[in-house]
C-alpha positions, 0 to 999 in steps of 0.5 A, a space after each residue: 784072838 787071831 792076828 791082825 791084817 795090816 794089809 787093809 789098816 791106815 799106815 802110820 803118818 810120823 816117822 814110819 812115813 819119814 822114813 819113806 821120804 829120802 832128801 834129794 837135791 833138784 838143780 837144773 842142766 839145760 833148762 832141766 831138772 835133775 836130782 840126787 840124793 844129798 847124801 853123797 853131797 859135800 858141798 855147793 860153793 860158786 863156781 869158779 874157773 878150773 884149772 884147763 888140764 891137757 888131753 881130759 876128754 870134753 866132759 872134764 871142765 878141768 880141777 880146782 883147788 878146794 883148800 888145798 885137795 885137787 879137786 875135778 870139775 864135770 860139765 854135766 850137760 857135756 857128760 849128758 852128751 849136750 853142749 858145754 855149760 855156758 857159766 852164769 852167775 847162778 852156776 855152782 858146783 856141786 862137790 860130791 864124796 864117792 867111794 871108790 877102791 876103799 876111800 872116797 873120792 871129790 869130784 866137782 859137777 858143774 850146774 847150771 843153778 842149784 833149786 833146793 833139797 826136797 824130800 821126795 816119798 819113794 812112793 812119788 818116784 817113778 821107774 826111768 822111762 824106757 823111752 823119750 829121755 836123752 841121757 843113757 838109762 843107767 844115768 837115771 835111777 827114777 822120775 821124782 814127782 815135783 809139783 807137777 814136774 819130774 825131777 830126773 833122778 841120777 844114779 850117781 854110781 852110773 854117771 859119775 862112775 869113777 872107773 869110767 872116768 878113768 878109763 874114758 881119760 885113758 882112752 883120750 889119753 890113748 887117741 892123742 899120743 902121736 903114731 910111732 915112726 912119724 909126726 902124724 904129718 902127710 908128705 
């Protein structure tokens, strides 16, 4: 008996199909639907006003105390090049656990509203568009079909890169330092 060509056979619908689906948290920022893999999400908490930290970049809303840990909160709207989020009763902070130098770092992201946890099949994810988005291309890992709409699937490792955030933080700090030999006032 010869080899069977399985490429023309119907694909299994049970466990094999489940392996091709991933779970994503969908949420809103400025009226747009975004998604991120739930594997990076530690928890979702109600919005609470972060403590402001001087000399932070504009997208850093501040820090919150999460059971005794200091967690920086990033305003995704500002990170995406838009205006600051205006908190409402649906505003949430999504706590992510990101790998950093052999350990993990908790980071909170401010979103307008959490929608749902959805399974999106790999076949329903299109590559990022080469035009028409108002985000940096490296922030997008794909466009997930959700009904008749698309959810922008974030490439968390780029959109929330701890190294990039730290370098932007250092740059912002350098810009705020007074100039040597004077107080910055003109005479």
